Predicted model as a PDB file, atoms N, CA, C, CB and O in Angstrom, pLDDT in the B-factor column:
MODEL        1                                                                  
ATOM      1  N   MET A   1      13.594   8.615  21.291  1.00 83.00           N  
ATOM      2  CA  MET A   1      12.802   7.470  21.721  1.00 83.00           C  
ATOM      3  C   MET A   1      13.755   6.341  22.088  1.00 83.00           C  
ATOM      4  CB  MET A   1      11.800   7.022  20.610  1.00 83.00           C  
ATOM      5  O   MET A   1      14.637   5.979  21.310  1.00 83.00           O  
ATOM      6  N   SER A   2      13.571   5.805  23.251  1.00 90.00           N  
ATOM      7  CA  SER A   2      14.401   4.686  23.683  1.00 90.00           C  
ATOM      8  C   SER A   2      13.844   3.377  23.118  1.00 90.00           C  
ATOM      9  CB  SER A   2      14.475   4.626  25.230  1.00 90.00           C  
ATOM     10  O   SER A   2      12.708   3.317  22.648  1.00 90.00           O  
ATOM     11  N   ILE A   3      14.660   2.347  23.177  1.00 93.00           N  
ATOM     12  CA  ILE A   3      14.211   1.028  22.728  1.00 93.00           C  
ATOM     13  C   ILE A   3      13.036   0.563  23.586  1.00 93.00           C  
ATOM     14  CB  ILE A   3      15.372  -0.001  22.790  1.00 93.00           C  
ATOM     15  O   ILE A   3      12.097  -0.059  23.089  1.00 93.00           O  
ATOM     16  N   LYS A   4      13.102   0.870  24.865  1.00 94.00           N  
ATOM     17  CA  LYS A   4      12.008   0.506  25.765  1.00 94.00           C  
ATOM     18  C   LYS A   4      10.703   1.164  25.307  1.00 94.00           C  
ATOM     19  CB  LYS A   4      12.339   0.920  27.219  1.00 94.00           C  
ATOM     20  O   LYS A   4       9.656   0.518  25.290  1.00 94.00           O  
ATOM     21  N   ASP A   5      10.765   2.450  24.937  1.00 95.00           N  
ATOM     22  CA  ASP A   5       9.584   3.153  24.440  1.00 95.00           C  
ATOM     23  C   ASP A   5       9.115   2.563  23.109  1.00 95.00           C  
ATOM     24  CB  ASP A   5       9.883   4.649  24.279  1.00 95.00           C  
ATOM     25  O   ASP A   5       7.916   2.428  22.866  1.00 95.00           O  
ATOM     26  N   LEU A   6      10.078   2.215  22.256  1.00 95.00           N  
ATOM     27  CA  LEU A   6       9.740   1.624  20.964  1.00 95.00           C  
ATOM     28  C   LEU A   6       9.019   0.293  21.153  1.00 95.00           C  
ATOM     29  CB  LEU A   6      11.005   1.428  20.116  1.00 95.00           C  
ATOM     30  O   LEU A   6       8.032   0.012  20.474  1.00 95.00           O  
ATOM     31  N   ILE A   7       9.515  -0.517  22.074  1.00 95.00           N  
ATOM     32  CA  ILE A   7       8.870  -1.803  22.363  1.00 95.00           C  
ATOM     33  C   ILE A   7       7.454  -1.583  22.899  1.00 95.00           C  
ATOM     34  CB  ILE A   7       9.708  -2.616  23.382  1.00 95.00           C  
ATOM     35  O   ILE A   7       6.520  -2.287  22.515  1.00 95.00           O  
ATOM     36  N   SER A   8       7.307  -0.614  23.776  1.00 96.00           N  
ATOM     37  CA  SER A   8       5.992  -0.312  24.341  1.00 96.00           C  
ATOM     38  C   SER A   8       5.020   0.123  23.247  1.00 96.00           C  
ATOM     39  CB  SER A   8       6.107   0.784  25.416  1.00 96.00           C  
ATOM     40  O   SER A   8       3.868  -0.311  23.230  1.00 96.00           O  
ATOM     41  N   THR A   9       5.478   0.974  22.338  1.00 95.00           N  
ATOM     42  CA  THR A   9       4.640   1.416  21.227  1.00 95.00           C  
ATOM     43  C   THR A   9       4.301   0.249  20.309  1.00 95.00           C  
ATOM     44  CB  THR A   9       5.339   2.525  20.434  1.00 95.00           C  
ATOM     45  O   THR A   9       3.165   0.123  19.853  1.00 95.00           O  
ATOM     46  N   PHE A  10       5.285  -0.602  20.040  1.00 96.00           N  
ATOM     47  CA  PHE A  10       5.061  -1.793  19.217  1.00 96.00           C  
ATOM     48  C   PHE A  10       3.961  -2.646  19.826  1.00 96.00           C  
ATOM     49  CB  PHE A  10       6.359  -2.614  19.071  1.00 96.00           C  
ATOM     50  O   PHE A  10       3.047  -3.079  19.125  1.00 96.00           O  
ATOM     51  N   GLU A  11       4.046  -2.892  21.136  1.00 97.00           N  
ATOM     52  CA  GLU A  11       3.057  -3.727  21.818  1.00 97.00           C  
ATOM     53  C   GLU A  11       1.664  -3.105  21.765  1.00 97.00           C  
ATOM     54  CB  GLU A  11       3.469  -3.953  23.270  1.00 97.00           C  
ATOM     55  O   GLU A  11       0.672  -3.818  21.613  1.00 97.00           O  
ATOM     56  N   GLU A  12       1.584  -1.772  21.889  1.00 97.00           N  
ATOM     57  CA  GLU A  12       0.289  -1.089  21.815  1.00 97.00           C  
ATOM     58  C   GLU A  12      -0.319  -1.220  20.423  1.00 97.00           C  
ATOM     59  CB  GLU A  12       0.441   0.395  22.184  1.00 97.00           C  
ATOM     60  O   GLU A  12      -1.510  -1.498  20.280  1.00 97.00           O  
ATOM     61  N   VAL A  13       0.499  -1.019  19.409  1.00 95.00           N  
ATOM     62  CA  VAL A  13       0.013  -1.024  18.027  1.00 95.00           C  
ATOM     63  C   VAL A  13      -0.271  -2.434  17.533  1.00 95.00           C  
ATOM     64  CB  VAL A  13       1.025  -0.353  17.111  1.00 95.00           C  
ATOM     65  O   VAL A  13      -1.317  -2.688  16.937  1.00 95.00           O  
ATOM     66  N   LYS A  14       0.653  -3.348  17.779  1.00 95.00           N  
ATOM     67  CA  LYS A  14       0.547  -4.708  17.236  1.00 95.00           C  
ATOM     68  C   LYS A  14      -0.188  -5.680  18.149  1.00 95.00           C  
ATOM     69  CB  LYS A  14       1.916  -5.244  16.957  1.00 95.00           C  
ATOM     70  O   LYS A  14      -0.658  -6.722  17.692  1.00 95.00           O  
ATOM     71  N   GLY A  15      -0.293  -5.351  19.433  1.00 97.00           N  
ATOM     72  CA  GLY A  15      -0.960  -6.239  20.372  1.00 97.00           C  
ATOM     73  C   GLY A  15      -0.151  -7.466  20.741  1.00 97.00           C  
ATOM     74  O   GLY A  15      -0.703  -8.463  21.206  1.00 97.00           O  
ATOM     75  N   LYS A  16       1.155  -7.398  20.537  1.00 96.00           N  
ATOM     76  CA  LYS A  16       2.045  -8.509  20.877  1.00 96.00           C  
ATOM     77  C   LYS A  16       3.452  -7.954  21.086  1.00 96.00           C  
ATOM     78  CB  LYS A  16       2.035  -9.611  19.757  1.00 96.00           C  
ATOM     79  O   LYS A  16       3.730  -6.799  20.766  1.00 96.00           O  
ATOM     80  N   GLN A  17       4.327  -8.784  21.622  1.00 96.00           N  
ATOM     81  CA  GLN A  17       5.719  -8.397  21.777  1.00 96.00           C  
ATOM     82  C   GLN A  17       6.455  -8.640  20.464  1.00 96.00           C  
ATOM     83  CB  GLN A  17       6.386  -9.177  22.937  1.00 96.00           C  
ATOM     84  O   GLN A  17       6.102  -9.551  19.716  1.00 96.00           O  
ATOM     85  N   PRO A  18       7.481  -7.827  20.177  1.00 94.00           N  
ATOM     86  CA  PRO A  18       8.252  -8.086  18.954  1.00 94.00           C  
ATOM     87  C   PRO A  18       8.960  -9.425  19.046  1.00 94.00           C  
ATOM     88  CB  PRO A  18       9.275  -6.963  18.703  1.00 94.00           C  
ATOM     89  O   PRO A  18       9.502  -9.777  20.093  1.00 94.00           O  
ATOM     90  N   ALA A  19       8.955 -10.172  17.946  1.00 93.00           N  
ATOM     91  CA  ALA A  19       9.559 -11.498  17.921  1.00 93.00           C  
ATOM     92  C   ALA A  19      11.080 -11.428  17.829  1.00 93.00           C  
ATOM     93  CB  ALA A  19       9.008 -12.299  16.758  1.00 93.00           C  
ATOM     94  O   ALA A  19      11.773 -12.368  18.219  1.00 93.00           O  
ATOM     95  N   SER A  20      11.597 -10.314  17.313  1.00 92.00           N  
ATOM     96  CA  SER A  20      13.042 -10.200  17.135  1.00 92.00           C  
ATOM     97  C   SER A  20      13.436  -8.737  17.037  1.00 92.00           C  
ATOM     98  CB  SER A  20      13.504 -10.968  15.882  1.00 92.00           C  
ATOM     99  O   SER A  20      12.591  -7.854  16.891  1.00 92.00           O  
ATOM    100  N   ALA A  21      14.737  -8.503  17.121  1.00 93.00           N  
ATOM    101  CA  ALA A  21      15.258  -7.148  16.926  1.00 93.00           C  
ATOM    102  C   ALA A  21      14.996  -6.694  15.494  1.00 93.00           C  
ATOM    103  CB  ALA A  21      16.775  -7.088  17.244  1.00 93.00           C  
ATOM    104  O   ALA A  21      14.787  -5.506  15.248  1.00 93.00           O  
ATOM    105  N   ASP A  22      15.005  -7.634  14.547  1.00 92.00           N  
ATOM    106  CA  ASP A  22      14.720  -7.304  13.149  1.00 92.00           C  
ATOM    107  C   ASP A  22      13.305  -6.733  13.006  1.00 92.00           C  
ATOM    108  CB  ASP A  22      14.886  -8.553  12.255  1.00 92.00           C  
ATOM    109  O   ASP A  22      13.095  -5.731  12.322  1.00 92.00           O  
ATOM    110  N   GLU A  23      12.355  -7.375  13.650  1.00 93.00           N  
ATOM    111  CA  GLU A  23      10.965  -6.917  13.576  1.00 93.00           C  
ATOM    112  C   GLU A  23      10.827  -5.523  14.197  1.00 93.00           C  
ATOM    113  CB  GLU A  23      10.025  -7.919  14.291  1.00 93.00           C  
ATOM    114  O   GLU A  23      10.083  -4.683  13.692  1.00 93.00           O  
ATOM    115  N   LEU A  24      11.537  -5.292  15.276  1.00 94.00           N  
ATOM    116  CA  LEU A  24      11.503  -3.994  15.933  1.00 94.00           C  
ATOM    117  C   LEU A  24      12.158  -2.931  15.056  1.00 94.00           C  
ATOM    118  CB  LEU A  24      12.201  -4.065  17.296  1.00 94.00           C  
ATOM    119  O   LEU A  24      11.686  -1.795  15.006  1.00 94.00           O  
ATOM    120  N   LEU A  25      13.228  -3.284  14.373  1.00 93.00           N  
ATOM    121  CA  LEU A  25      13.882  -2.349  13.459  1.00 93.00           C  
ATOM    122  C   LEU A  25      12.952  -1.995  12.303  1.00 93.00           C  
ATOM    123  CB  LEU A  25      15.198  -2.945  12.923  1.00 93.00           C  
ATOM    124  O   LEU A  25      12.871  -0.831  11.909  1.00 93.00           O  
ATOM    125  N   ASP A  26      12.256  -2.978  11.762  1.00 92.00           N  
ATOM    126  CA  ASP A  26      11.280  -2.710  10.690  1.00 92.00           C  
ATOM    127  C   ASP A  26      10.188  -1.756  11.182  1.00 92.00           C  
ATOM    128  CB  ASP A  26      10.645  -4.036  10.188  1.00 92.00           C  
ATOM    129  O   ASP A  26       9.765  -0.858  10.454  1.00 92.00           O  
ATOM    130  N   PHE A  27       9.741  -1.961  12.412  1.00 94.00           N  
ATOM    131  CA  PHE A  27       8.720  -1.105  13.002  1.00 94.00           C  
ATOM    132  C   PHE A  27       9.232   0.317  13.167  1.00 94.00           C  
ATOM    133  CB  PHE A  27       8.269  -1.661  14.349  1.00 94.00           C  
ATOM    134  O   PHE A  27       8.512   1.274  12.884  1.00 94.00           O  
ATOM    135  N   ALA A  28      10.471   0.461  13.623  1.00 94.00           N  
ATOM    136  CA  ALA A  28      11.070   1.792  13.784  1.00 94.00           C  
ATOM    137  C   ALA A  28      11.163   2.489  12.430  1.00 94.00           C  
ATOM    138  CB  ALA A  28      12.476   1.691  14.438  1.00 94.00           C  
ATOM    139  O   ALA A  28      10.850   3.674  12.315  1.00 94.00           O  
ATOM    140  N   GLN A  29      11.591   1.760  11.416  1.00 93.00           N  
ATOM    141  CA  GLN A  29      11.709   2.348  10.084  1.00 93.00           C  
ATOM    142  C   GLN A  29      10.347   2.795   9.555  1.00 93.00           C  
ATOM    143  CB  GLN A  29      12.347   1.347   9.115  1.00 93.00           C  
ATOM    144  O   GLN A  29      10.225   3.884   8.994  1.00 93.00           O  
ATOM    145  N   ALA A  30       9.339   1.971   9.729  1.00 93.00           N  
ATOM    146  CA  ALA A  30       7.999   2.322   9.273  1.00 93.00           C  
ATOM    147  C   ALA A  30       7.504   3.578   9.988  1.00 93.00           C  
ATOM    148  CB  ALA A  30       7.025   1.153   9.507  1.00 93.00           C  
ATOM    149  O   ALA A  30       6.880   4.440   9.370  1.00 93.00           O  
ATOM    150  N   ASN A  31       7.779   3.679  11.272  1.00 94.00           N  
ATOM    151  CA  ASN A  31       7.358   4.861  12.026  1.00 94.00           C  
ATOM    152  C   ASN A  31       8.113   6.108  11.587  1.00 94.00           C  
ATOM    153  CB  ASN A  31       7.561   4.633  13.518  1.00 94.00           C  
ATOM    154  O   ASN A  31       7.547   7.201  11.560  1.00 94.00           O  
ATOM    155  N   TYR A  32       9.368   5.954  11.247  1.00 94.00           N  
ATOM    156  CA  TYR A  32      10.124   7.090  10.719  1.00 94.00           C  
ATOM    157  C   TYR A  32       9.545   7.536   9.378  1.00 94.00           C  
ATOM    158  CB  TYR A  32      11.617   6.726  10.564  1.00 94.00           C  
ATOM    159  O   TYR A  32       9.341   8.730   9.159  1.00 94.00           O  
ATOM    160  N   LEU A  33       9.282   6.592   8.488  1.00 93.00           N  
ATOM    161  CA  LEU A  33       8.756   6.923   7.165  1.00 93.00           C  
ATOM    162  C   LEU A  33       7.375   7.565   7.240  1.00 93.00           C  
ATOM    163  CB  LEU A  33       8.696   5.677   6.304  1.00 93.00           C  
ATOM    164  O   LEU A  33       7.018   8.374   6.383  1.00 93.00           O  
ATOM    165  N   ARG A  34       6.606   7.213   8.248  1.00 95.00           N  
ATOM    166  CA  ARG A  34       5.275   7.803   8.444  1.00 95.00           C  
ATOM    167  C   ARG A  34       5.332   9.141   9.179  1.00 95.00           C  
ATOM    168  CB  ARG A  34       4.389   6.837   9.215  1.00 95.00           C  
ATOM    169  O   ARG A  34       4.313   9.812   9.339  1.00 95.00           O  
ATOM    170  N   GLY A  35       6.530   9.524   9.624  1.00 96.00           N  
ATOM    171  CA  GLY A  35       6.685  10.798  10.332  1.00 96.00           C  
ATOM    172  C   GLY A  35       6.337  10.744  11.803  1.00 96.00           C  
ATOM    173  O   GLY A  35       6.143  11.781  12.438  1.00 96.00           O  
ATOM    174  N   HIS A  36       6.255   9.530  12.356  1.00 95.00           N  
ATOM    175  CA  HIS A  36       5.900   9.388  13.769  1.00 95.00           C  
ATOM    176  C   HIS A  36       7.101   9.532  14.688  1.00 95.00           C  
ATOM    177  CB  HIS A  36       5.243   8.050  14.005  1.00 95.00           C  
ATOM    178  O   HIS A  36       6.943   9.846  15.868  1.00 95.00           O  
ATOM    179  N   ILE A  37       8.298   9.307  14.164  1.00 95.00           N  
ATOM    180  CA  ILE A  37       9.520   9.543  14.931  1.00 95.00           C  
ATOM    181  C   ILE A  37      10.484  10.331  14.046  1.00 95.00           C  
ATOM    182  CB  ILE A  37      10.168   8.191  15.417  1.00 95.00           C  
ATOM    183  O   ILE A  37      10.417  10.260  12.819  1.00 95.00           O  
ATOM    184  N   SER A  38      11.375  11.077  14.682  1.00 96.00           N  
ATOM    185  CA  SER A  38      12.324  11.911  13.949  1.00 96.00           C  
ATOM    186  C   SER A  38      13.474  11.067  13.403  1.00 96.00           C  
ATOM    187  CB  SER A  38      12.867  13.030  14.854  1.00 96.00           C  
ATOM    188  O   SER A  38      13.660   9.911  13.784  1.00 96.00           O  
ATOM    189  N   LEU A  39      14.237  11.677  12.503  1.00 95.00           N  
ATOM    190  CA  LEU A  39      15.408  11.006  11.961  1.00 95.00           C  
ATOM    191  C   LEU A  39      16.381  10.661  13.085  1.00 95.00           C  
ATOM    192  CB  LEU A  39      16.096  11.886  10.901  1.00 95.00           C  
ATOM    193  O   LEU A  39      16.940   9.565  13.116  1.00 95.00           O  
ATOM    194  N   HIS A  40      16.576  11.589  13.992  1.00 96.00           N  
ATOM    195  CA  HIS A  40      17.493  11.334  15.112  1.00 96.00           C  
ATOM    196  C   HIS A  40      17.020  10.149  15.955  1.00 96.00           C  
ATOM    197  CB  HIS A  40      17.621  12.589  15.997  1.00 96.00           C  
ATOM    198  O   HIS A  40      17.825   9.304  16.346  1.00 96.00           O  
ATOM    199  N   GLU A  41      15.716  10.087  16.233  1.00 95.00           N  
ATOM    200  CA  GLU A  41      15.175   8.967  17.008  1.00 95.00           C  
ATOM    201  C   GLU A  41      15.375   7.649  16.263  1.00 95.00           C  
ATOM    202  CB  GLU A  41      13.680   9.188  17.306  1.00 95.00           C  
ATOM    203  O   GLU A  41      15.754   6.640  16.859  1.00 95.00           O  
ATOM    204  N   TYR A  42      15.116   7.667  14.958  1.00 94.00           N  
ATOM    205  CA  TYR A  42      15.308   6.453  14.157  1.00 94.00           C  
ATOM    206  C   TYR A  42      16.768   6.026  14.169  1.00 94.00           C  
ATOM    207  CB  TYR A  42      14.834   6.677  12.711  1.00 94.00           C  
ATOM    208  O   TYR A  42      17.069   4.844  14.329  1.00 94.00           O  
ATOM    209  N   GLN A  43      17.674   6.982  14.000  1.00 94.00           N  
ATOM    210  CA  GLN A  43      19.099   6.660  13.983  1.00 94.00           C  
ATOM    211  C   GLN A  43      19.553   6.065  15.316  1.00 94.00           C  
ATOM    212  CB  GLN A  43      19.920   7.910  13.661  1.00 94.00           C  
ATOM    213  O   GLN A  43      20.354   5.130  15.340  1.00 94.00           O  
ATOM    214  N   CYS A  44      19.050   6.595  16.405  1.00 94.00           N  
ATOM    215  CA  CYS A  44      19.398   6.053  17.729  1.00 94.00           C  
ATOM    216  C   CYS A  44      18.872   4.623  17.874  1.00 94.00           C  
ATOM    217  CB  CYS A  44      18.822   6.954  18.858  1.00 94.00           C  
ATOM    218  O   CYS A  44      19.581   3.742  18.362  1.00 94.00           O  
ATOM    219  N   CYS A  45      17.630   4.400  17.449  1.00 94.00           N  
ATOM    220  CA  CYS A  45      17.055   3.051  17.512  1.00 94.00           C  
ATOM    221  C   CYS A  45      17.838   2.107  16.609  1.00 94.00           C  
ATOM    222  CB  CYS A  45      15.561   3.070  17.104  1.00 94.00           C  
ATOM    223  O   CYS A  45      18.154   0.984  17.002  1.00 94.00           O  
ATOM    224  N   PHE A  46      18.152   2.564  15.395  1.00 92.00           N  
ATOM    225  CA  PHE A  46      18.900   1.726  14.454  1.00 92.00           C  
ATOM    226  C   PHE A  46      20.248   1.336  15.041  1.00 92.00           C  
ATOM    227  CB  PHE A  46      19.097   2.455  13.114  1.00 92.00           C  
ATOM    228  O   PHE A  46      20.644   0.172  14.974  1.00 92.00           O  
ATOM    229  N   LYS A  47      20.950   2.300  15.612  1.00 94.00           N  
ATOM    230  CA  LYS A  47      22.281   2.034  16.174  1.00 94.00           C  
ATOM    231  C   LYS A  47      22.200   0.976  17.275  1.00 94.00           C  
ATOM    232  CB  LYS A  47      22.905   3.334  16.730  1.00 94.00           C  
ATOM    233  O   LYS A  47      22.997   0.038  17.302  1.00 94.00           O  
ATOM    234  N   GLU A  48      21.245   1.132  18.170  1.00 94.00           N  
ATOM    235  CA  GLU A  48      21.125   0.187  19.284  1.00 94.00           C  
ATOM    236  C   GLU A  48      20.671  -1.196  18.807  1.00 94.00           C  
ATOM    237  CB  GLU A  48      20.141   0.727  20.329  1.00 94.00           C  
ATOM    238  O   GLU A  48      21.217  -2.210  19.241  1.00 94.00           O  
ATOM    239  N   LEU A  49      19.685  -1.241  17.926  1.00 94.00           N  
ATOM    240  CA  LEU A  49      19.189  -2.529  17.433  1.00 94.00           C  
ATOM    241  C   LEU A  49      20.225  -3.228  16.559  1.00 94.00           C  
ATOM    242  CB  LEU A  49      17.890  -2.333  16.646  1.00 94.00           C  
ATOM    243  O   LEU A  49      20.342  -4.453  16.592  1.00 94.00           O  
ATOM    244  N   ASN A  50      20.970  -2.460  15.782  1.00 91.00           N  
ATOM    245  CA  ASN A  50      22.034  -3.026  14.961  1.00 91.00           C  
ATOM    246  C   ASN A  50      23.104  -3.648  15.852  1.00 91.00           C  
ATOM    247  CB  ASN A  50      22.650  -1.948  14.046  1.00 91.00           C  
ATOM    248  O   ASN A  50      23.638  -4.710  15.532  1.00 91.00           O  
ATOM    249  N   ALA A  51      23.417  -2.994  16.963  1.00 94.00           N  
ATOM    250  CA  ALA A  51      24.393  -3.531  17.911  1.00 94.00           C  
ATOM    251  C   ALA A  51      23.899  -4.839  18.532  1.00 94.00           C  
ATOM    252  CB  ALA A  51      24.686  -2.502  19.013  1.00 94.00           C  
ATOM    253  O   ALA A  51      24.695  -5.668  18.972  1.00 94.00           O  
ATOM    254  N   GLN A  52      22.570  -5.013  18.561  1.00 92.00           N  
ATOM    255  CA  GLN A  52      21.980  -6.254  19.086  1.00 92.00           C  
ATOM    256  C   GLN A  52      21.843  -7.319  18.000  1.00 92.00           C  
ATOM    257  CB  GLN A  52      20.607  -5.967  19.704  1.00 92.00           C  
ATOM    258  O   GLN A  52      21.335  -8.411  18.251  1.00 92.00           O  
ATOM    259  N   GLY A  53      22.300  -6.992  16.796  1.00 90.00           N  
ATOM    260  CA  GLY A  53      22.297  -7.983  15.722  1.00 90.00           C  
ATOM    261  C   GLY A  53      21.193  -7.832  14.697  1.00 90.00           C  
ATOM    262  O   GLY A  53      21.084  -8.656  13.790  1.00 90.00           O  
ATOM    263  N   ALA A  54      20.373  -6.803  14.816  1.00 88.00           N  
ATOM    264  CA  ALA A  54      19.288  -6.613  13.851  1.00 88.00           C  
ATOM    265  C   ALA A  54      19.869  -6.269  12.488  1.00 88.00           C  
ATOM    266  CB  ALA A  54      18.315  -5.502  14.321  1.00 88.00           C  
ATOM    267  O   ALA A  54      20.835  -5.514  12.379  1.00 88.00           O  
ATOM    268  N   LYS A  55      19.269  -6.829  11.467  1.00 83.00           N  
ATOM    269  CA  LYS A  55      19.693  -6.586  10.088  1.00 83.00           C  
ATOM    270  C   LYS A  55      18.468  -6.278   9.249  1.00 83.00           C  
ATOM    271  CB  LYS A  55      20.468  -7.806   9.508  1.00 83.00           C  
ATOM    272  O   LYS A  55      17.387  -6.817   9.488  1.00 83.00           O  
ATOM    273  N   LYS A  56      18.641  -5.416   8.272  1.00 75.00           N  
ATOM    274  CA  LYS A  56      17.594  -5.178   7.294  1.00 75.00           C  
ATOM    275  C   LYS A  56      17.636  -6.328   6.292  1.00 75.00           C  
ATOM    276  CB  LYS A  56      17.771  -3.786   6.585  1.00 75.00           C  
ATOM    277  O   LYS A  56      18.714  -6.848   6.003  1.00 75.00           O  
ATOM    278  N   PRO A  57      16.496  -6.732   5.761  1.00 65.00           N  
ATOM    279  CA  PRO A  57      16.505  -7.834   4.797  1.00 65.00           C  
ATOM    280  C   PRO A  57      17.221  -7.446   3.514  1.00 65.00           C  
ATOM    281  CB  PRO A  57      15.080  -8.274   4.481  1.00 65.00           C  
ATOM    282  O   PRO A  57      17.169  -6.296   3.079  1.00 65.00           O  
ATOM    283  N   GLU A  58      17.882  -8.413   2.925  1.00 63.00           N  
ATOM    284  CA  GLU A  58      18.496  -8.195   1.627  1.00 63.00           C  
ATOM    285  C   GLU A  58      17.456  -8.589   0.598  1.00 63.00           C  
ATOM    286  CB  GLU A  58      19.836  -9.013   1.456  1.00 63.00           C  
ATOM    287  O   GLU A  58      17.068  -9.755   0.510  1.00 63.00           O  
ATOM    288  N   TYR A  59      17.008  -7.625  -0.174  1.00 57.00           N  
ATOM    289  CA  TYR A  59      15.906  -7.855  -1.091  1.00 57.00           C  
ATOM    290  C   TYR A  59      16.317  -8.608  -2.340  1.00 57.00           C  
ATOM    291  CB  TYR A  59      15.293  -6.557  -1.477  1.00 57.00           C  
ATOM    292  O   TYR A  59      15.481  -9.241  -2.984  1.00 57.00           O  
ATOM    293  N   PHE A  60      17.584  -8.550  -2.688  1.00 46.00           N  
ATOM    294  CA  PHE A  60      18.067  -9.244  -3.873  1.00 46.00           C  
ATOM    295  C   PHE A  60      19.244 -10.120  -3.491  1.00 46.00           C  
ATOM    296  CB  PHE A  60      18.464  -8.244  -4.983  1.00 46.00           C  
ATOM    297  O   PHE A  60      20.167  -9.678  -2.807  1.00 46.00           O  
ATOM    298  N   SER A  61      19.205 -11.349  -3.932  1.00 47.00           N  
ATOM    299  CA  SER A  61      20.333 -12.232  -3.688  1.00 47.00           C  
ATOM    300  C   SER A  61      21.419 -11.925  -4.711  1.00 47.00           C  
ATOM    301  CB  SER A  61      19.904 -13.726  -3.757  1.00 47.00           C  
ATOM    302  O   SER A  61      21.157 -11.265  -5.717  1.00 47.00           O  
ATOM    303  N   GLU A  62      22.633 -12.398  -4.460  1.00 51.00           N  
ATOM    304  CA  GLU A  62      23.725 -12.183  -5.402  1.00 51.00           C  
ATOM    305  C   GLU A  62      23.393 -12.796  -6.754  1.00 51.00           C  
ATOM    306  CB  GLU A  62      25.030 -12.771  -4.857  1.00 51.00           C  
ATOM    307  O   GLU A  62      23.733 -12.224  -7.790  1.00 51.00           O  
ATOM    308  N   LYS A  63      22.735 -13.951  -6.761  1.00 50.00           N  
ATOM    309  CA  LYS A  63      22.369 -14.624  -8.011  1.00 50.00           C  
ATOM    310  C   LYS A  63      21.431 -13.737  -8.835  1.00 50.00           C  
ATOM    311  CB  LYS A  63      21.698 -15.993  -7.718  1.00 50.00           C  
ATOM    312  O   LYS A  63      21.607 -13.608 -10.047  1.00 50.00           O  
ATOM    313  N   GLU A  64      20.436 -13.126  -8.181  1.00 45.00           N  
ATOM    314  CA  GLU A  64      19.509 -12.254  -8.886  1.00 45.00           C  
ATOM    315  C   GLU A  64      20.222 -11.030  -9.451  1.00 45.00           C  
ATOM    316  CB  GLU A  64      18.381 -11.822  -7.958  1.00 45.00           C  
ATOM    317  O   GLU A  64      19.913 -10.583 -10.556  1.00 45.00           O  
ATOM    318  N   LEU A  65      21.169 -10.490  -8.699  1.00 46.00           N  
ATOM    319  CA  LEU A  65      21.901  -9.313  -9.169  1.00 46.00           C  
ATOM    320  C   LEU A  65      22.770  -9.635 -10.384  1.00 46.00           C  
ATOM    321  CB  LEU A  65      22.768  -8.750  -8.045  1.00 46.00           C  
ATOM    322  O   LEU A  65      22.946  -8.784 -11.256  1.00 46.00           O  
ATOM    323  N   LYS A  66      23.311 -10.843 -10.454  1.00 52.00           N  
ATOM    324  CA  LYS A  66      24.174 -11.229 -11.572  1.00 52.00           C  
ATOM    325  C   LYS A  66      23.376 -11.463 -12.847  1.00 52.00           C  
ATOM    326  CB  LYS A  66      24.962 -12.483 -11.220  1.00 52.00           C  
ATOM    327  O   LYS A  66      23.908 -11.312 -13.947  1.00 52.00           O  
ATOM    328  N   THR A  67      22.105 -11.830 -12.711  1.00 45.00           N  
ATOM    329  CA  THR A  67      21.304 -12.128 -13.898  1.00 45.00           C  
ATOM    330  C   THR A  67      20.604 -10.898 -14.456  1.00 45.00           C  
ATOM    331  CB  THR A  67      20.281 -13.186 -13.575  1.00 45.00           C  
ATOM    332  O   THR A  67      20.009 -10.970 -15.532  1.00 45.00           O  
ATOM    333  N   THR A  68      20.660  -9.765 -13.747  1.00 42.00           N  
ATOM    334  CA  THR A  68      19.987  -8.560 -14.245  1.00 42.00           C  
ATOM    335  C   THR A  68      20.934  -7.626 -14.927  1.00 42.00           C  
ATOM    336  CB  THR A  68      19.299  -7.837 -13.128  1.00 42.00           C  
ATOM    337  O   THR A  68      20.524  -6.567 -15.401  1.00 42.00           O  
TER     338      THR A  68                                                      
ENDMDL                                                                          
END                                                                             
């Protein structure tokens, strides 16, 4: 799946354009986890979106990690 196809699918499902590469990466991951795209397709999307600056959220800050 190309990024162009991913964006098109995002627009069909969400009814809007993705606000950022991060949002598109989250969408790709969700589709992979649901079995809608293959691991290879997800990896290709991840590689391209990561090159565009997309990042996965950091769920724990360093401060939280030090206190646990």
